[in-house]
C-alpha positions as CSV (number, residue, x, y, z in Angstrom):
1,M,-43.0,46.1,-177.2
2,R,-41.0,46.1,-173.6
3,K,-41.3,42.9,-172.0
4,W,-42.4,42.3,-168.4
5,S,-42.3,39.7,-166.1
6,L,-45.2,40.1,-163.9
7,F,-48.7,38.7,-163.0
8,I,-51.6,41.7,-163.2
9,I,-54.4,40.9,-160.8
10,L,-57.5,42.2,-161.6
11,S,-60.5,41.8,-159.1
12,L,-63.2,40.6,-161.2
13,L,-65.6,39.2,-159.1
14,S,-68.7,38.6,-160.9
15,A,-69.4,35.5,-162.6
16,Q,-69.3,35.4,-166.7
17,T,-71.7,34.3,-168.6
18,F,-71.4,33.2,-172.4
19,A,-74.6,35.0,-173.8
20,L,-72.0,35.8,-176.8
21,Q,-70.9,33.4,-179.3
22,L,-67.8,33.9,-181.1
23,K,-66.9,32.4,-185.2
24,S,-64.1,33.4,-186.7
25,V,-65.1,33.6,-190.4
26,V,-63.7,33.5,-193.6
27,D,-64.4,36.1,-196.8
28,N,-66.2,32.8,-199.3
29,E,-66.3,30.0,-196.9
30,T,-68.5,28.3,-195.0
31,T,-68.7,27.8,-191.0
32,S,-70.7,26.1,-188.6
33,A,-72.5,27.9,-185.6
34,K,-75.6,27.0,-183.2
35,I,-78.3,29.1,-183.1
36,S,-81.3,28.9,-180.2
37,S,-84.5,26.6,-181.7
38,V,-86.6,28.5,-179.0
39,D,-85.7,31.9,-179.7
40,V,-84.2,34.5,-181.5
41,T,-80.3,34.9,-182.4
42,R,-78.8,38.1,-182.8
43,I,-76.3,38.2,-185.2
44,F,-73.6,40.4,-185.9
45,V,-70.4,40.8,-187.7
46,Q,-67.2,42.4,-185.9
47,G,-66.2,45.7,-187.1
48,D,-68.6,45.5,-190.4
49,R,-72.3,45.8,-190.5
50,I,-74.8,43.1,-192.4
51,K,-75.6,44.3,-195.8
52,S,-78.2,41.3,-196.8
53,L,-79.3,37.8,-195.2
54,K,-80.5,34.7,-197.7
55,G,-81.4,31.2,-197.0
56,I,-84.0,28.4,-197.6
57,K,-87.6,29.9,-198.0
58,G,-89.4,28.5,-194.6
59,A,-86.5,27.9,-192.8
60,Y,-87.0,30.7,-190.1
61,T,-88.1,34.3,-189.8
62,R,-85.5,36.8,-189.3
63,E,-86.0,41.1,-188.2
64,N,-83.2,43.6,-190.1
65,D,-81.9,45.9,-187.6
66,E,-80.9,48.6,-190.4
67,K,-79.4,51.5,-187.4
68,N,-76.6,48.8,-186.5
69,G,-76.5,46.3,-189.5
70,E,-77.5,43.3,-187.4
71,V,-80.1,40.7,-188.1
72,Y,-81.9,38.4,-185.7
73,I,-83.3,35.0,-187.0
74,Q,-85.6,32.1,-185.6
75,P,-85.7,29.0,-186.6
76,L,-89.5,27.8,-187.5
77,P,-91.4,24.6,-186.8
78,A,-90.3,22.4,-189.7
79,Y,-86.9,23.6,-188.8
80,Q,-85.8,23.7,-184.9
81,H,-84.0,20.4,-185.4
82,S,-82.5,20.7,-188.5
83,A,-79.9,22.6,-190.0
84,F,-79.8,24.6,-192.3
85,T,-78.2,27.5,-194.3
86,V,-77.4,31.4,-195.0
87,L,-75.7,33.3,-197.1
88,I,-74.4,36.8,-195.4
89,E,-73.3,39.6,-197.8
90,T,-71.4,43.0,-195.6
91,E,-71.6,46.7,-196.5
92,K,-67.3,46.2,-196.8
93,G,-67.9,43.5,-199.5
94,R,-67.4,40.5,-197.2
95,H,-69.5,37.0,-198.3
96,F,-70.0,34.1,-195.5
97,T,-72.0,31.0,-195.7
98,L,-73.3,30.1,-192.3
99,L,-74.4,25.9,-191.4
100,L,-77.2,27.0,-188.6
101,N,-77.3,24.0,-186.5
102,P,-81.1,24.8,-183.9
103,V,-80.0,24.0,-180.3
104,A,-82.8,24.2,-177.3
105,V,-80.8,26.8,-175.1
106,P,-81.7,30.1,-174.7
107,S,-80.9,33.2,-176.8
108,E,-77.6,33.9,-177.6
109,S,-75.6,36.6,-180.2
110,L,-74.1,35.1,-182.8
111,M,-70.9,38.0,-183.5
112,L,-69.1,36.7,-186.7
113,V,-64.9,37.8,-186.4
114,P,-63.6,38.1,-190.4
115,K,-60.1,35.8,-190.1
116,G,-57.4,37.6,-190.6
117,V,-55.3,40.0,-187.4
118,G,-55.0,44.1,-188.2
119,S,-51.7,44.5,-187.6
120,E,-52.1,48.2,-187.0
121,Q,-54.7,48.7,-185.0
122,A,-53.7,45.6,-182.6
123,A,-50.3,47.3,-182.4
124,R,-52.4,50.3,-181.4
125,F,-54.0,48.9,-178.8
126,E,-51.3,47.5,-177.6
127,T,-48.7,50.6,-177.6
128,S,-51.1,53.2,-176.8
129,E,-51.3,52.7,-173.5
130,P,-49.0,51.9,-170.4
131,Y,-48.2,48.2,-170.9
132,Q,-49.9,47.1,-166.8
133,L,-52.9,49.2,-168.6
134,T,-53.4,47.4,-172.1
135,L,-53.2,43.9,-170.0
136,A,-56.1,44.9,-168.1
137,H,-58.3,46.2,-170.6
138,L,-57.3,43.0,-172.7
139,I,-58.8,40.9,-170.1
140,Q,-61.4,42.7,-169.1
141,A,-62.7,42.5,-173.1
142,M,-62.3,38.6,-172.2
143,T,-64.4,38.9,-169.6
144,K,-67.0,41.3,-171.9
145,N,-67.3,38.8,-175.1
146,S,-65.7,42.1,-176.3
147,V,-62.7,42.4,-179.6
148,P,-59.9,45.0,-179.7
149,E,-59.3,46.2,-182.1
150,G,-57.5,44.3,-184.5
151,Y,-57.6,40.9,-182.5
152,Q,-58.9,38.2,-184.2
153,V,-60.9,35.8,-182.0
154,R,-61.5,31.9,-182.4
155,E,-63.3,29.2,-180.3
156,V,-61.3,26.1,-179.6
157,N,-63.6,22.9,-179.7
158,S,-60.8,20.7,-178.5
159,K,-62.2,17.9,-175.6
160,K,-58.5,17.8,-174.6
161,C,-58.5,18.9,-170.7
162,A,-55.5,19.5,-168.1
163,K,-55.2,19.1,-165.0
164,L,-54.4,21.3,-162.3
165,G,-52.8,18.8,-159.5
166,N,-55.5,16.7,-157.9
167,I,-58.4,19.4,-157.5
168,A,-59.2,20.5,-160.9
169,V,-59.4,20.0,-164.4
170,F,-59.2,22.8,-167.0
171,S,-59.6,23.3,-171.0
172,L,-59.0,26.0,-173.7
173,K,-61.8,27.4,-175.1
174,T,-61.6,30.6,-176.7
175,V,-58.2,32.4,-178.0
176,Y,-58.0,36.4,-178.4
177,Q,-54.9,36.5,-180.8
178,G,-53.5,40.0,-181.3
179,L,-50.0,41.0,-182.8
180,N,-47.9,40.5,-179.8
181,L,-50.2,39.7,-177.0
182,R,-52.5,36.3,-177.6
183,G,-55.4,36.1,-173.9
184,E,-57.0,32.6,-173.4
185,I,-60.3,31.9,-172.1
186,L,-59.8,29.1,-170.4
187,E,-62.8,26.9,-168.6
188,L,-62.2,25.1,-164.9
189,T,-64.0,22.2,-163.5
190,N,-63.6,21.6,-159.9
191,S,-62.9,17.8,-159.3
192,K,-63.6,18.0,-155.6
193,P,-66.5,17.3,-153.2
194,Y,-65.1,21.2,-151.5
195,V,-64.4,24.5,-152.0
196,I,-61.7,24.9,-154.2
197,T,-59.1,28.1,-153.7
198,L,-57.3,29.2,-157.0
199,N,-54.0,30.8,-156.9
200,E,-52.0,33.3,-160.1
201,S,-49.1,31.0,-159.9
202,S,-50.7,27.7,-160.9
203,F,-51.5,28.5,-164.3
204,Y,-47.9,30.7,-164.9
205,Q,-45.6,29.4,-168.2
206,P,-43.2,31.1,-170.0
207,G,-44.0,33.8,-171.7
208,T,-47.1,34.5,-169.0
209,R,-48.5,38.2,-168.4
210,A,-51.8,38.4,-166.8
211,V,-53.6,35.9,-165.1
212,S,-56.9,36.6,-163.8
213,F,-60.4,34.4,-162.2
214,A,-64.0,35.5,-162.6
215,S,-64.0,33.6,-159.4
216,T,-61.2,32.8,-157.0
217,S,-63.1,30.5,-155.3
218,V,-65.0,27.6,-157.0
219,K,-68.1,24.9,-155.5
220,P,-67.6,21.7,-155.3
221,H,-67.9,20.3,-158.5
222,G,-68.5,23.9,-160.0
223,K,-67.4,25.5,-162.7
224,T,-65.2,29.3,-163.6
225,Y,-63.4,30.7,-166.1
226,V,-59.5,31.8,-165.8
227,Y,-58.1,34.7,-168.3
228,R,-54.3,34.4,-169.2
229,I,-52.3,36.9,-171.1
230,S,-49.1,35.7,-173.0
231,S,-46.5,37.5,-175.1
232,H,-43.0,35.9,-177.3
233,V,-41.5,39.4,-176.6
């Protein structure tokens, strides 16, 4: 892939909401995830369909969406404050174990992303269109919580924060890993009692190809999201 030294600035003015929870999963291994204790949670597998979901009797109610290969699950009162395990089998023969932790939050969708970047699919996504358009589409995917074919998505649980001068702090929340491109979602918090305006160049580092914001203006002590794409070629 040809190397470009530039920023692609997109006009992403709509507020970002994280209605979708992304979890990288490995066949025959256990992954922890949160679900709503007060509402239903939609569970589905990226690039696959859920064939069956089994767990402790009396821990939850569920409804199957046979058309889309998804499951809607809600804890019963006895398990609204207790973690429980479910076993998932997919149509492609994958087997995942989920340790579900009920939390009193509004309903979320839980996307399970099987581990392993599909090199051919990722290469096709990264080379089938002009380079600048590919960057724009990757940032768009990150803002909409969708996953390009062949990409691996993982959440970052580290509490490590970086400073943006003395006006804000930010931390890495989600990584989109492709073949030659890597997307990052950063959560930024305004440290000041007044509105601050963000500048794309503040987030440049070696290999950066694109930077965009959910909002360029951040309210006093408010939050926004930064979308950054880097490349090693």
